[in-house]
C-alpha positions as a Markdown table, in Angstrom:
| # | Residue | x | y | z |
|---|---|---|---|---|
| 1 | Unk | 35.4 | 19.3 | 33.2 |
| 2 | Unk | 34.7 | 15.8 | 32.0 |
| 3 | Unk | 33.8 | 16.6 | 28.4 |
| 4 | Unk | 35.5 | 15.0 | 25.4 |
| 5 | Unk | 37.6 | 17.1 | 23.0 |
| 6 | Unk | 38.6 | 15.9 | 19.5 |
| 7 | Unk | 42.1 | 14.8 | 18.7 |
| 8 | Unk | 42.7 | 16.4 | 15.3 |
| 9 | Unk | 44.9 | 15.2 | 12.5 |
| 10 | Unk | 44.9 | 16.0 | 8.8 |
| 11 | Unk | 43.1 | 12.6 | 8.2 |
| 12 | Unk | 40.7 | 12.1 | 11.0 |
| 13 | Unk | 39.2 | 13.3 | 14.3 |
| 14 | Unk | 39.0 | 11.0 | 17.3 |
| 15 | Unk | 37.3 | 11.8 | 20.6 |
| 16 | Unk | 39.9 | 12.2 | 23.3 |
| 17 | Unk | 39.6 | 13.4 | 26.8 |
| 18 | Unk | 42.9 | 14.6 | 28.2 |
| 19 | Unk | 43.2 | 14.9 | 32.0 |
| 20 | Unk | 46.3 | 16.8 | 33.1 |
| 21 | Unk | 47.8 | 17.1 | 36.5 |
| 22 | Unk | 50.8 | 19.2 | 37.5 |
| 23 | Unk | 52.6 | 19.9 | 40.7 |
| 24 | Unk | 54.4 | 23.2 | 40.8 |
| 25 | Unk | 57.0 | 23.5 | 43.5 |
| 26 | Unk | 57.8 | 27.1 | 44.3 |
| 27 | Unk | 61.0 | 28.4 | 45.9 |
| 28 | Unk | 58.9 | 30.6 | 48.2 |
| 29 | Unk | 55.3 | 29.4 | 48.7 |
| 30 | Unk | 53.1 | 31.8 | 46.8 |
| 31 | Unk | 50.2 | 33.5 | 48.5 |
| 32 | Unk | 46.7 | 32.3 | 47.4 |
| 33 | Unk | 45.5 | 35.8 | 46.5 |
| 34 | Unk | 48.7 | 36.9 | 44.7 |
| 35 | Unk | 48.8 | 33.8 | 42.5 |
| 36 | Unk | 45.1 | 33.8 | 41.7 |
| 37 | Unk | 45.1 | 37.5 | 41.0 |
| 38 | Unk | 48.0 | 37.0 | 38.6 |
| 39 | Unk | 46.1 | 34.3 | 36.7 |
| 40 | Unk | 42.9 | 36.4 | 36.6 |
| 41 | Unk | 45.0 | 39.2 | 35.1 |
| 42 | Unk | 46.3 | 36.7 | 32.5 |
| 43 | Unk | 42.8 | 35.8 | 31.3 |
| 44 | Unk | 41.5 | 33.3 | 33.9 |
| 45 | Unk | 38.1 | 33.9 | 35.4 |
| 46 | Unk | 36.0 | 32.9 | 38.3 |
| 47 | Unk | 33.4 | 30.5 | 36.8 |
| 48 | Unk | 30.3 | 31.1 | 38.9 |
| 49 | Unk | 27.2 | 33.0 | 37.8 |
| 50 | Unk | 28.4 | 36.6 | 37.4 |
| 51 | Unk | 32.0 | 35.6 | 38.1 |
| 52 | Unk | 31.3 | 33.9 | 41.5 |
| 53 | Unk | 34.2 | 32.2 | 43.4 |
| 54 | Unk | 34.2 | 28.4 | 43.7 |
| 55 | Unk | 36.7 | 27.1 | 46.2 |
| 56 | Unk | 37.5 | 24.1 | 48.5 |
| 57 | Unk | 39.0 | 23.6 | 51.9 |
| 58 | Unk | 40.1 | 20.1 | 52.9 |
| 59 | Unk | 38.9 | 19.1 | 56.4 |
| 60 | Unk | 39.2 | 15.8 | 58.2 |
| 61 | Unk | 36.1 | 13.6 | 58.1 |
| 62 | Unk | 34.7 | 11.4 | 60.8 |
| 63 | Unk | 37.1 | 8.6 | 59.8 |
| 64 | Unk | 40.1 | 10.8 | 60.0 |
| 65 | Unk | 40.4 | 11.1 | 56.2 |
| 66 | Unk | 40.9 | 14.3 | 54.3 |
| 67 | Unk | 37.7 | 15.5 | 52.6 |
| 68 | Unk | 37.2 | 18.5 | 50.3 |
| 69 | Unk | 34.4 | 20.8 | 51.4 |
| 70 | Unk | 33.1 | 23.0 | 48.6 |
| 71 | Unk | 32.0 | 26.7 | 49.0 |
| 72 | Unk | 30.9 | 29.5 | 46.7 |
| 73 | Unk | 30.9 | 33.2 | 47.1 |
| 74 | Unk | 30.2 | 36.3 | 45.1 |
| 75 | Unk | 33.1 | 37.7 | 43.1 |
| 76 | Unk | 33.2 | 40.9 | 45.2 |
| 77 | Unk | 33.9 | 38.7 | 48.2 |
| 78 | Unk | 37.2 | 37.4 | 46.7 |
| 79 | Unk | 39.5 | 39.4 | 49.1 |
| 80 | Unk | 37.7 | 37.9 | 52.1 |
| 81 | Unk | 37.7 | 34.4 | 50.6 |
| 82 | Unk | 41.4 | 34.7 | 49.8 |
| 83 | Unk | 42.1 | 35.8 | 53.4 |
| 84 | Unk | 40.1 | 32.8 | 54.7 |
| 85 | Unk | 41.9 | 30.4 | 52.3 |
| 86 | Unk | 45.3 | 31.8 | 53.5 |
| 87 | Unk | 44.3 | 31.2 | 57.1 |
| 88 | Unk | 43.3 | 27.6 | 56.4 |
| 89 | Unk | 46.5 | 27.0 | 54.5 |
| 90 | Unk | 48.6 | 28.4 | 57.4 |
| 91 | Unk | 46.6 | 26.0 | 59.7 |
| 92 | Unk | 47.9 | 23.1 | 57.6 |
| 93 | Unk | 44.9 | 22.6 | 55.4 |
| 94 | Unk | 44.9 | 22.1 | 51.6 |
| 95 | Unk | 42.8 | 24.7 | 49.8 |
| 96 | Unk | 41.8 | 25.1 | 46.2 |
| 97 | Unk | 40.3 | 27.7 | 43.8 |
| 98 | Unk | 38.4 | 26.7 | 40.6 |
| 99 | Unk | 39.1 | 29.0 | 37.6 |
| 100 | Unk | 38.1 | 28.9 | 33.9 |
| 101 | Unk | 39.6 | 30.2 | 30.6 |
| 102 | Unk | 36.3 | 30.6 | 28.6 |
| 103 | Unk | 38.3 | 31.7 | 25.5 |
| 104 | Unk | 40.0 | 28.3 | 25.5 |
| 105 | Unk | 37.1 | 26.1 | 26.8 |
| 106 | Unk | 39.4 | 25.2 | 29.7 |
| 107 | Unk | 38.8 | 24.9 | 33.5 |
| 108 | Unk | 41.2 | 24.0 | 36.3 |
| 109 | Unk | 41.5 | 23.5 | 40.0 |
| 110 | Unk | 44.5 | 25.3 | 41.6 |
| 111 | Unk | 45.1 | 23.5 | 44.9 |
| 112 | Unk | 47.5 | 25.0 | 47.4 |
| 113 | Unk | 49.2 | 22.6 | 49.8 |
| 114 | Unk | 50.8 | 23.6 | 53.1 |
| 115 | Unk | 54.2 | 22.4 | 51.8 |
| 116 | Unk | 54.2 | 25.2 | 49.2 |
| 117 | Unk | 53.3 | 23.1 | 46.2 |
| 118 | Unk | 50.4 | 24.1 | 43.9 |
| 119 | Unk | 48.6 | 21.3 | 42.2 |
| 120 | Unk | 46.8 | 22.1 | 38.9 |
| 121 | Unk | 44.3 | 19.6 | 37.6 |
| 122 | Unk | 42.5 | 20.3 | 34.3 |
| 123 | Unk | 41.1 | 18.9 | 31.1 |
| 124 | Unk | 43.1 | 20.2 | 28.1 |
| 125 | Unk | 40.9 | 21.1 | 25.3 |
| 126 | Unk | 42.8 | 23.7 | 23.3 |
| 127 | Unk | 44.4 | 22.4 | 20.2 |
| 128 | Unk | 47.9 | 23.5 | 19.5 |
| 129 | Unk | 48.4 | 24.4 | 15.8 |
| 130 | Unk | 51.9 | 23.0 | 15.6 |
| 131 | Unk | 50.9 | 19.6 | 16.9 |
| 132 | Unk | 48.6 | 16.9 | 15.6 |
| 133 | Unk | 47.4 | 16.4 | 19.1 |
| 134 | Unk | 46.8 | 18.7 | 22.1 |
| 135 | Unk | 49.7 | 18.6 | 24.5 |
| 136 | Unk | 48.8 | 19.5 | 28.1 |
| 137 | Unk | 52.3 | 20.7 | 29.0 |
| 138 | Unk | 52.4 | 23.2 | 26.2 |
| 139 | Unk | 49.0 | 24.6 | 27.2 |
| 140 | Unk | 50.1 | 24.7 | 30.9 |
| 141 | Unk | 53.3 | 26.5 | 30.0 |
| 142 | Unk | 51.6 | 29.1 | 27.8 |
| 143 | Unk | 48.6 | 29.9 | 30.0 |
| 144 | Unk | 49.9 | 29.2 | 33.5 |
| 145 | Unk | 53.7 | 29.1 | 33.9 |
| 146 | Unk | 54.5 | 32.0 | 31.5 |
| 147 | Unk | 52.2 | 34.5 | 33.2 |
| 148 | Unk | 53.4 | 33.5 | 36.7 |
| 149 | Unk | 57.1 | 33.8 | 35.6 |
| 150 | Unk | 56.4 | 37.3 | 34.0 |
| 151 | Unk | 54.8 | 38.3 | 37.3 |
| 152 | Unk | 57.9 | 37.3 | 39.3 |
| 153 | Unk | 56.9 | 34.0 | 40.7 |
| 154 | Unk | 59.8 | 31.5 | 40.9 |
| 155 | Unk | 59.3 | 27.8 | 40.8 |
| 156 | Unk | 61.9 | 25.1 | 41.3 |
| 157 | Unk | 60.2 | 22.1 | 39.8 |
| 158 | Unk | 57.2 | 21.2 | 37.7 |
| 159 | Unk | 56.0 | 17.6 | 37.6 |
| 160 | Unk | 53.4 | 16.9 | 34.9 |
| 161 | Unk | 51.2 | 14.0 | 33.9 |
| 162 | Unk | 48.8 | 13.6 | 31.0 |
| 163 | Unk | 46.2 | 10.9 | 31.0 |
| 164 | Unk | 44.3 | 10.1 | 27.8 |
| 165 | Unk | 40.8 | 8.7 | 28.5 |
C-alpha cells in the first residue's frame, strides 16, 4: 500500500502518494460478514494467494497497549473467520479485514471498532477524470459508500482525511 501514484495534470505528472483515512459511523453497527460480503459483491476481493483472507485482531500486549495481531486464512474459510471476528468484536476488540480492488490498483483495511465505527485506511491511486488530481473522498464514495447505501446500510457520519506524502 505504500506505492506512489502520479498526480496528473495536462502539463505535468508529479509523484504523489495519497493516504486516506475515513471513519464511518453507522446508525446500527454493521456485522463484519454482512459489510465485507457487500463490498466483495461490489468488486472488492480478498488479496491473498487464490483469494485468501488477511485479517487482524487487536489484543493487549505485555505493556497493556493495543497491538494488532495478523492472521491469514483460505478464502473458503471466510464464514468461520467472519464468525471469529464477530466474537472478538463483541468481546470489545477491534478487528480488521484487508481487501483489494485490483481493477483500480487499490487496497484498504476495514477496521471494525466495538463502538460501531468502521475505519477505512487506504492509498488512493485511481485518477478521477473530472479532476486534475485524485480525490480520496470521491473514490471512497463511489466504491465504498455507494455500494453500502444501495445494500441498505445506513451511516450517520463520515469523517475523512487525505494526507499527501
